[in-house]
C-alpha positions as a printed NumPy array, in Angstrom:
array([[173.193, 136.69 ,  66.663],
       [171.491, 138.055,  70.088],
       [170.119, 134.264,  70.351],
       [174.027, 133.583,  70.181],
       [174.829, 136.122,  72.878],
       [172.119, 135.197,  75.122],
       [173.047, 131.455,  75.054],
       [176.818, 132.444,  76.114],
       [176.006, 135.538,  78.912],
       [173.491, 132.8  ,  80.26 ],
       [175.219, 129.305,  81.934],
       [173.638, 126.938,  83.767],
       [174.171, 127.022,  87.418],
       [176.297, 123.794,  87.93 ],
       [175.249, 121.829,  91.433],
       [177.451, 120.64 ,  93.529],
       [177.221, 117.546,  95.387],
       [176.967, 118.097,  99.241],
       [177.778, 115.412, 101.702],
       [175.44 , 117.931, 104.191],
       [172.084, 117.948, 102.246],
       [173.139, 114.14 , 101.791],
       [173.042, 113.859, 105.488],
       [170.206, 115.706, 105.637],
       [168.217, 113.684, 103.183],
       [169.115, 110.019, 105.685],
       [168.301, 111.389, 108.757],
       [164.99 , 112.628, 107.119],
       [164.366, 109.073, 105.262],
       [165.385, 107.676, 108.576],
       [162.934, 109.912, 110.913],
       [159.619, 109.145, 107.844],
       [160.512, 105.169, 107.929],
       [160.445, 105.096, 111.778],
       [157.362, 107.171, 111.995],
       [155.719, 105.416, 108.865],
       [156.647, 101.562, 110.868],
       [154.126, 101.46 , 113.795],
       [151.335, 102.914, 111.574],
       [151.968, 100.421, 108.634],
       [151.947,  97.218, 111.751],
       [148.4  ,  98.84 , 112.617],
       [147.103,  98.838, 108.946],
       [148.47 ,  95.223, 108.412],
       [147.189,  94.033, 111.7  ],
       [143.626,  95.545, 110.994],
       [143.512,  93.255, 107.586],
       [145.275,  90.056, 108.63 ],
       [142.951,  87.433, 110.057],
       [145.627,  85.816, 112.15 ],
       [146.735,  87.77 , 115.447],
       [149.897,  87.96 , 115.427],
       [152.147,  90.104, 117.048],
       [154.938,  90.787, 114.65 ],
       [155.686,  93.078, 112.332],
       [154.208,  91.693, 108.969],
       [155.187,  93.656, 105.888],
       [151.901,  91.753, 104.337],
       [148.814,  90.101, 105.619],
       [148.738,  86.366, 105.75 ],
       [145.264,  85.971, 105.362],
       [143.627,  89.185, 104.018],
       [140.358,  90.006, 105.901],
       [137.799,  92.495, 106.337],
       [136.048,  91.468, 109.238],
       [137.607,  93.661, 112.191],
       [136.564,  96.582, 109.933],
       [133.146,  94.732, 109.451],
       [132.519,  94.487, 112.935],
       [133.049,  98.06 , 114.232],
       [130.517,  99.052, 111.884],
       [127.975,  97.034, 113.004],
       [128.806,  97.074, 117.042],
       [125.517,  99.434, 117.679],
       [127.661, 100.313, 121.767],
       [129.915, 102.843, 119.014],
       [127.599, 104.764, 117.317],
       [126.579, 106.764, 120.293],
       [130.535, 107.263, 121.154],
       [131.069, 107.944, 117.17 ],
       [128.663, 110.831, 117.332],
       [129.825, 112.292, 120.68 ],
       [132.963, 112.528, 119.275],
       [131.643, 114.088, 116.173],
       [129.584, 116.691, 117.439],
       [132.167, 117.929, 120.371],
       [134.373, 117.806, 117.643],
       [132.919, 120.371, 115.36 ],
       [131.665, 122.314, 118.055],
       [135.006, 122.087, 120.567],
       [136.902, 123.413, 116.905],
       [133.679, 125.972, 116.486],
       [133.964, 127.71 , 120.378],
       [138.084, 127.427, 119.962],
       [138.391, 128.81 , 116.336],
       [135.75 , 131.84 , 117.471],
       [137.783, 132.847, 121.172],
       [141.181, 132.396, 119.339],
       [140.562, 134.922, 116.377],
       [138.44 , 137.713, 118.907],
       [140.929, 136.852, 121.446],
       [143.549, 137.348, 119.279],
       [142.11 , 140.76 , 117.743],
       [141.805, 142.223, 120.668],
       [145.379, 141.521, 122.083],
       [145.925, 143.654, 118.54 ],
       [144.456, 146.757, 119.699],
       [146.997, 148.571, 120.867],
       [145.034, 152.054, 122.795],
       [142.438, 149.119, 124.249],
       [143.139, 149.837, 128.228],
       [144.466, 146.917, 130.201],
       [145.558, 145.414, 127.441],
       [149.144, 144.548, 128.703],
       [147.324, 143.233, 131.938],
       [145.248, 140.809, 129.665],
       [148.044, 139.583, 127.784],
       [149.614, 139.446, 130.587],
       [146.926, 137.219, 132.794],
       [146.409, 135.202, 129.896],
       [150.073, 134.079, 129.521],
       [150.106, 133.15 , 133.489],
       [147.85 , 130.422, 133.195],
       [149.814, 128.822, 130.667],
       [152.349, 128.786, 132.984],
       [150.364, 127.681, 136.2  ],
       [146.926, 125.745, 136.486],
       [144.507, 125.548, 139.581],
       [145.034, 121.885, 139.728],
       [142.864, 118.861, 139.327],
       [140.5  , 119.164, 142.505],
       [140.273, 122.461, 141.868],
       [139.643, 122.485, 138.014],
       [136.348, 119.285, 138.948],
       [134.509, 121.175, 141.413],
       [134.498, 124.432, 138.748],
       [132.889, 122.294, 136.469],
       [130.901, 120.537, 139.218],
       [129.08 , 123.996, 140.201],
       [129.   , 125.399, 135.623],
       [126.95 , 121.41 , 135.692],
       [129.328, 119.897, 133.124],
       [130.523, 116.975, 135.194],
       [128.844, 113.79 , 133.409],
       [128.428, 115.545, 130.356],
       [129.835, 115.259, 126.966],
       [129.74 , 119.327, 126.505],
       [132.32 , 119.111, 128.93 ],
       [134.636, 118.36 , 126.225],
       [133.033, 121.747, 124.204],
       [134.334, 124.277, 126.782],
       [137.412, 122.169, 128.005],
       [139.147, 122.991, 124.771],
       [137.091, 125.89 , 123.867],
       [140.172, 128.02 , 125.018],
       [143.776, 127.812, 124.64 ],
       [145.913, 130.186, 125.462],
       [148.8  , 129.219, 122.861],
       [146.449, 129.708, 119.474],
       [145.345, 132.469, 120.661],
       [149.056, 133.697, 120.891],
       [149.929, 132.071, 117.535],
       [146.733, 134.322, 116.134],
       [147.793, 137.503, 117.874],
       [150.939, 136.818, 116.221],
       [149.65 , 136.557, 112.59 ],
       [147.153, 139.659, 112.818],
       [150.245, 141.521, 113.621],
       [151.514, 140.794, 110.458],
       [148.508, 142.009, 108.383],
       [149.621, 146.045, 107.454],
       [148.66 , 148.294, 109.137],
       [147.667, 150.612, 106.407],
       [144.71 , 148.002, 105.697],
       [143.367, 149.078, 109.124],
       [143.934, 152.79 , 108.638],
       [142.346, 152.718, 104.633],
       [139.498, 151.044, 106.941],
       [138.879, 153.241, 109.7  ],
       [139.334, 156.159, 106.624],
       [136.319, 154.651, 105.015],
       [134.409, 154.596, 107.886],
       [134.362, 150.63 , 109.327],
       [134.227, 149.378, 112.73 ],
       [135.976, 147.5  , 114.17 ],
       [133.887, 144.609, 114.173],
       [133.674, 145.164, 110.105],
       [136.986, 145.636, 110.015],
       [137.518, 141.703, 111.525],
       [134.613, 140.476, 109.464],
       [135.658, 142.486, 105.985],
       [139.789, 142.646, 106.371],
       [141.336, 140.416, 109.512],
       [139.131, 136.483, 108.624],
       [139.504, 136.731, 104.884],
       [143.477, 137.507, 104.947],
       [143.578, 134.484, 107.259],
       [142.559, 131.25 , 105.766],
       [146.059, 129.721, 106.509],
       [146.197, 130.08 , 110.487],
       [142.37 , 129.836, 110.467],
       [142.567, 125.921, 108.772],
       [145.646, 125.045, 110.894],
       [144.57 , 126.351, 114.317],
       [141.355, 124.601, 113.146],
       [143.281, 121.484, 112.895],
       [145.095, 121.718, 116.23 ],
       [141.517, 122.238, 118.199],
       [139.873, 119.616, 116.148],
       [142.718, 116.503, 116.433],
       [142.932, 117.637, 119.905],
       [139.49 , 117.592, 120.849],
       [138.906, 114.169, 118.855],
       [141.514, 112.512, 120.876],
       [140.413, 113.075, 124.201],
       [140.61 , 110.361, 126.443],
       [141.601, 112.195, 129.902],
       [138.394, 114.168, 129.986],
       [135.818, 111.447, 129.592],
       [137.64 , 109.361, 132.385],
       [137.559, 111.752, 135.184],
       [134.454, 113.763, 134.229],
       [132.25 , 111.378, 132.523],
       [130.499, 108.283, 133.951],
       [127.511, 107.853, 131.677],
       [128.164, 105.644, 128.636],
       [125.55 , 107.446, 126.432],
       [127.895, 110.823, 127.098],
       [131.35 , 109.664, 126.465],
       [133.243, 110.256, 123.337],
       [134.633, 107.476, 120.53 ],
       [138.405, 107.482, 121.901],
       [137.135, 106.752, 125.546],
       [135.241, 103.637, 124.335],
       [138.028, 102.299, 121.899],
       [140.441, 102.089, 124.862],
       [137.717, 100.156, 127.378],
       [137.326,  97.635, 124.896],
       [141.365,  97.247, 123.817],
       [142.171,  97.907, 127.52 ],
       [140.218,  96.215, 129.73 ],
       [138.888,  93.467, 126.872],
       [134.75 ,  95.053, 126.715],
       [134.682,  93.773, 122.82 ],
       [131.353,  93.218, 121.271],
       [130.478,  90.075, 120.1  ],
       [129.312,  89.667, 116.293],
       [128.918,  86.667, 113.95 ],
       [132.313,  87.25 , 112.277],
       [134.95 ,  85.058, 113.486],
       [137.789,  87.893, 114.336],
       [141.037,  87.319, 116.129],
       [141.358,  90.217, 119.203],
       [144.316,  91.659, 117.549],
       [142.666,  92.411, 114.224],
       [139.954,  93.822, 116.025],
       [141.823,  96.056, 118.188],
       [143.87 ,  97.532, 114.964],
       [140.488,  97.618, 113.498],
       [139.236,  99.859, 116.284],
       [142.671, 101.988, 116.072],
       [142.33 , 102.776, 112.149],
       [139.081, 103.612, 112.457],
       [139.965, 106.519, 115.204],
       [142.989, 108.057, 113.32 ],
       [141.338, 107.978, 109.513],
       [139.043, 110.889, 109.707],
       [141.787, 112.828, 110.148],
       [143.879, 110.783, 108.063],
       [141.466, 111.913, 104.878],
       [140.748, 115.268, 106.34 ],
       [144.375, 116.211, 106.498],
       [145.492, 116.304, 102.778],
       [142.98 , 118.727, 102.022],
       [144.236, 121.274, 104.734],
       [147.982, 120.63 , 104.29 ],
       [148.945, 123.384, 102.024],
       [147.222, 125.638, 104.861],
       [148.998, 123.832, 107.717],
       [152.151, 124.123, 106.466],
       [151.421, 127.902, 105.968],
       [150.31 , 128.269, 109.563],
       [153.138, 126.656, 110.871],
       [155.59 , 129.914, 110.596],
       [152.816, 132.233, 111.981],
       [154.63 , 134.761, 113.892],
       [157.914, 133.268, 112.785],
       [159.241, 136.395, 110.978],
       [158.246, 139.891, 111.627],
       [159.208, 142.496, 109.784]])
């Protein structure tokens, strides 16, 4: 009797057909296809032995010679290692400065906090320009060195503001309880703030890593030594200037170019699925205030 009553009371809600929802689905499907279209073309052209510029759903003549050429070209080893090193160090430096800076910015009783915030935000709007920046980098001894890629992207005010907004969302009661227990400010930072900031660290760290890895402008302007350039710059020279390697494989230029592009984006294509859940959470950093 009780079960029958419960079933009578509970009724499954009816799903209503919505034209607006259908329209949204169609729009996002179209957007997804538009985004995937060039990626699919690059992947297919990288394994197609026939060098054609038309769109192909499948390769006419499957080959992996483009990737074999990339792997066996010793001239690409040093730039690739440089990109890996600069990406790791640049991401680490950026996270250290962003987290420490964001933590300082939430210290509301700190003298000069508003002036520091204004000073940092001012740099987001106005820049000194390319020539003053070059002169500063030259005085610091960073010109013609791959370390300029690390230090140039080591500080991003936008990411610092995101971290500050995330830290502001941490309940203040946790800070008060830690202070009562005698925890120092840095102890609060390492024992409370950082363990609660995994989503923010993952998402902002991914932003730093993508920025440093894809940096082409900095090597072009500041670096002339081929041993100090990164993989993106070497790849650009290979594609745009015809600086292609000579190997025993018979592969078309178009196949080789597209294999190089896939090799450049492959690391983050493999890394992103593991960080996706943190990245989705990090998108809303500071978006909701209670």
